[in-house]
C-alpha positions in Angstrom: 41.7 19.9 38.9 41.9 21.3 35.5 41.6 19.6 32.1 41.8 20.4 28.7 38.8 19.6 26.5 38.8 19.4 22.5 34.8 18.9 20.8 35.3 18.3 17.1 31.8 18.5 15.8 31.2 16.7 12.4 27.9 16.5 10.7 26.0 12.9 10.5 26.2 10.7 7.7 23.8 11.1 5.6 23.2 14.9 6.1 24.8 17.4 3.2 27.9 19.6 3.5 28.3 22.1 0.8 31.3 23.5 2.0 33.1 20.5 2.2 31.3 19.5 -1.3 32.8 22.9 -2.2 36.1 21.9 -1.0 36.3 19.1 -3.2 35.1 20.4 -6.1 37.7 23.0 -5.9 40.8 21.0 -5.3 41.3 19.1 -8.8 42.0 22.9 -10.1 44.5 23.6 -7.6 46.7 20.5 -8.4 44.9 18.6 -5.9 43.6 15.2 -7.8 42.5 11.9 -5.1 41.0 13.4 -2.2 37.6 13.1 -1.9 35.2 12.6 1.5 35.5 16.0 2.5 33.7 17.5 5.5 34.0 20.7 6.7 33.1 20.8 10.9 33.8 23.1 13.9 36.6 22.2 16.8 36.3 24.2 20.0 39.0 24.0 23.0 39.0 24.6 26.4 39.9 24.1 29.8 37.4 23.3 32.5 37.9 22.6 36.4 36.3 19.3 37.9 36.5 16.9 40.6 38.3 14.1 38.8 38.1 13.4 34.6 35.0 11.3 35.1 32.7 14.7 36.2 35.4 16.8 33.9 33.6 14.1 30.7 30.1 14.0 32.4 30.3 18.4 32.2 31.4 18.4 28.9 29.2 15.4 27.5 26.6 18.0 28.5 27.9 21.0 27.2 27.6 19.5 23.8 24.4 17.9 24.1 22.9 21.1 25.5 24.9 23.8 23.3 28.1 23.3 21.9 25.9 20.8 19.4 22.9 20.2 17.2 22.3 16.5 18.3 20.4 15.6 15.3 22.5 16.9 12.7 26.0 17.0 14.6 27.7 14.3 16.1 31.2 15.0 18.5 34.0 13.2 19.2 35.6 14.7 22.6 39.3 14.6 24.0 39.8 15.6 27.7 43.2 15.2 29.3 44.6 16.4 32.4 45.6 20.0 32.2 49.6 19.7 32.9 50.2 23.6 33.2 52.0 24.0 30.6 51.0 27.0 28.1 
């Protein structure tokens, strides 16, 4: 079976986010007031083949901890869904 995977990687709470801070400081000058808590992360999308959802999730969790994230400073929110074959 094929599964579509979305991994949203974000810095852990308490870790400095200079890119997010720069964006947040620039927004008022661009006319966007009231925006706060800006964080910059990365998103990784891919398709994986596995026998079932649990196996796909396990493989993705292993990928996150060994390659896609730095577990010391980053957290990942993972979404795995069965690929419906469209697009």
